[in-house]
C-alpha positions as CSV (number, residue, x, y, z in Angstrom):
1,X,-31.3,-7.9,-14.3
2,X,-30.6,-6.8,-17.6
3,X,-26.8,-5.8,-19.0
4,X,-26.4,-1.6,-18.1
5,X,-24.4,0.6,-20.4
6,X,-22.4,3.0,-18.1
7,X,-19.8,6.0,-19.2
8,X,-16.4,5.5,-17.7
9,X,-15.6,8.1,-15.8
10,X,-11.9,8.1,-16.4
11,X,-11.6,7.6,-20.2
12,X,-15.5,8.5,-20.8
13,X,-15.8,5.7,-23.5
14,X,-19.0,3.5,-22.7
15,X,-19.1,-0.1,-21.6
16,X,-21.2,-2.8,-20.7
17,X,-21.7,-3.8,-17.0
18,X,-23.0,-7.8,-17.3
19,X,-26.1,-8.9,-15.4
20,X,-23.2,-11.9,-13.7
21,X,-20.9,-9.1,-13.0
22,X,-24.2,-6.9,-11.3
23,X,-25.3,-9.9,-9.0
24,X,-21.7,-10.4,-8.2
25,X,-21.3,-6.5,-7.0
26,X,-25.2,-7.1,-5.5
27,X,-24.3,-9.9,-3.2
28,X,-21.1,-8.9,-1.9
29,X,-22.6,-5.5,-1.0
30,X,-19.9,-3.7,-3.6
31,X,-20.8,-0.4,-5.5
32,X,-20.7,-0.6,-9.3
33,X,-18.0,0.7,-10.9
34,X,-17.7,4.1,-12.5
35,X,-14.3,2.7,-14.7
36,X,-14.2,0.8,-17.2
37,X,-11.3,-2.8,-16.6
38,X,-9.0,-1.1,-18.3
39,X,-9.0,2.2,-16.5
40,X,-9.2,0.3,-13.0
41,X,-6.9,-2.1,-13.5
42,X,-4.5,1.1,-15.0
43,X,-5.7,2.9,-11.5
44,X,-4.4,-0.2,-9.5
45,X,-0.8,-0.3,-10.9
46,X,-0.3,3.1,-10.7
47,X,-1.5,4.5,-14.6
48,X,-2.2,7.6,-16.4
49,X,-6.2,7.4,-15.5
50,X,-5.1,8.2,-11.8
51,X,-5.4,11.7,-10.5
52,X,-3.0,13.6,-10.2
53,X,-2.1,15.5,-6.8
54,X,-0.6,18.8,-7.0
55,X,2.6,19.2,-5.5
56,X,1.4,21.6,-3.5
57,X,-0.1,18.9,-1.2
58,X,2.2,16.0,-1.5
59,X,4.3,16.1,1.7
60,X,7.8,15.7,2.1
61,X,9.7,12.8,3.4
62,X,11.5,13.5,6.0
63,X,14.3,10.9,6.9
64,X,13.8,9.8,11.0
65,X,17.0,9.9,12.9
66,X,18.9,6.9,13.5
67,X,20.6,5.5,16.6
68,X,24.3,3.6,16.2
69,X,24.6,1.6,19.5
70,X,27.1,-1.9,19.8
71,X,25.0,-5.3,20.6
72,X,25.2,-6.4,24.2
73,X,26.7,-9.9,23.0
74,X,28.9,-9.6,20.2
75,X,30.1,-5.9,20.3
76,X,29.1,-5.4,16.3
77,X,27.5,-2.0,15.2
78,X,23.8,-1.8,14.8
79,X,21.5,0.9,14.0
80,X,18.2,1.5,15.4
81,X,15.4,4.3,14.4
82,X,14.8,4.5,18.1
83,X,16.2,5.5,21.4
84,X,17.8,2.9,22.7
85,X,17.0,3.6,26.4
86,X,17.4,1.2,28.7
87,X,16.9,-1.9,26.5
88,X,19.6,-4.5,25.9
89,X,20.0,-4.3,22.1
90,X,21.8,-6.8,20.3
91,X,22.1,-7.6,16.4
92,X,20.0,-9.4,14.4
93,X,22.2,-12.9,14.8
94,X,22.4,-12.5,18.6
95,X,18.7,-11.8,18.6
96,X,18.1,-15.0,16.7
97,X,20.2,-16.7,18.8
98,X,18.7,-15.7,22.4
99,X,15.3,-16.4,20.9
100,X,16.0,-19.9,19.3
101,X,14.4,-21.6,22.3
């Protein structure tokens, strides 16, 4: 294998894809990179090379309904993100004490 020069799809600058990197990618079945190393790192960190999503395509985060119940053992108030139903609800301290062994 020989070194290959690829044009980055994000910054449009050429970068060298070395023969040793090609062997590594081929051994693991990866596709050859389309972005240079700095653009790949920026994309992982959420940098400027990431494609922007139109605000109309984003979903609004809807808050979950919460349910407040009393702990079955100590009576402390516990907030749940699910309806309690017929379950025995315990606060974290009582739950750990009941399941400690």
